[in-house]
N, C-alpha and C positions, 0 to 999 in steps of 0.2 A: 293746699295752702299751709305754710309753715306755721308753727305755734307764734313765732315772732310776728309774722304778717298778720295774723288773726288778733294778736295783742294790740298792734298798732292800728288796726281798723277799729277795734273796740275803743281805744283811746280817742281816735278821731271823731267817732260817733258821740261819745260821751261829751267832748269839748263843744261839738257842734250843737247837740240838742241843749246843753246848758246855755250856750250863747243865744239860742232861739228862745229860752225861757220854757223849754218843754221838759217833761219828766223822763227820767230813765225807766224803762220798763222791761220786764223779762221777755215779753213778746218780741219787742224790737231786737233784744240781744239774741234771741233764738233764730229770728228771721235772718239777721246778719250772719250768724254762725252757719245756717243751712245755705244761705245764698253763697257765702265764700267757699263752702264745701262742694257745692254743685258744679263748679267749673264756670264755663261761660256760655253765653247765649241762651239764657233761661227766660221763659216767659212767666208772666205773674201766675197763670194757671198751674204751670209745672211747679213753680216754687211753692204755691199754696199747697199742693198735694205733698210736697216733701215736708213742709212745715207742719201740716196736720198730722203726719205720722208722729211727731214729737209733742205737739200741742194741739189736740183735736178741735178745741174750741176757737182757734184763730180763723178769722174770716177774710174774704177776699179784700174788703176795704182796709183792714189792718195791714195786710201785706203791701197793697198798692201804695198806702200812705208812708210805710216805712221804706219802700223802694224810692219814693220821691225824696225822702230824707237822705237816703245813701247817695242818691245822684247830687242832691244839693251840697252834701258834705264832701264830695269829691271821692266817695268810695266805690261808686258804680258808674259805669257808662250806660246811657240808654241808647238802644239801636233800633233802627227801623230798616228792614231788609226788603221792603216792597211787597210783603204778603199780608199787610194789615195787622200784623201782631208786633208789639213792642216787646223787645228782648233786653236782657241786662247782662253785662259782664263786669267783673271786678276791675277796678282801676289798679294797674301795677305801675308804680313809679318808675320813670325812665325806660319804660317798655312801649314799644309801638309795634303794631301789625296791621296788616290789611286783610280784606276778606274776599273770598270766592264764594258765590251763592249759586246753588243749583235751583234753577226755576221750575224743575219737575218734582223733585223730592225735598226741597227746602233746606238741604244739607248746607252747612256753613263751615267753610275751612279757612283757618287762619294761616297767613303766610308772611314771611319777611323776605324782601329782595333788596339788597344794597344797590343793585343797578337801577331799579325803579326809583328808590329814594334819591339817588344821586341825580337822576335824570329830572325829577320833579324840582330839585333845587335849582338846576341849570335853567329849566324853563321859566320858573319864577323869576330868576335873576335877569333873564333875557327880557322880561316884561317890567323890570324895575321893582320887583318885590322881594322881600326876604321872608321865606316861609316861617310862619309860627306854628301852625298845625295843619293838618289835612285828614281827610278820610277818603280811603281808596276802596271802593267796592266793585268787583267784577262779576256780572251775572252770565250764566251759561247753562248748558244742558249737560247732564252726565254723559261722558263719551260713550259708555256702554249701557244705554238706557234700558235695554231688555234684561240685563243682569243685575241692574242696581237693586241692592237689598233694602234701601231706604225709601224707595219709591212706592207711593200708595198703589194697590192693586185694584183693578175694576172687578166687581163681583161676577 
């Protein structure tokens, strides 16, 4: 994340929490910085572990409530990929991607495909709709399951 993007996210959070009548806290600021530095598709538990390296006293509830604020402020997307765990990824203005998810190892791959995007627009138009947004998730199995380094191994 670039310093400019971090500053913009900090500004957006500050404006949002002020509008909600909430207080600016160092914990929220730290959670935002760690979240944006982690990349994408992070769970609350993984984010909590990373935040606690910087601020050991931060608890699960604080991270969860802060992530709810980041979602409501338009700074984070909340994602469910069918494994029962909520993950978060940063909102990047004017950027769109879709997801491939492995049902074996839970790996999540982001991809962009102009052909798919165009075809979705055409299908929507054929049904009398103008696309506003969409979410495209493709689920499958690792092609080389035996050699997948992400796949959990049986004892």
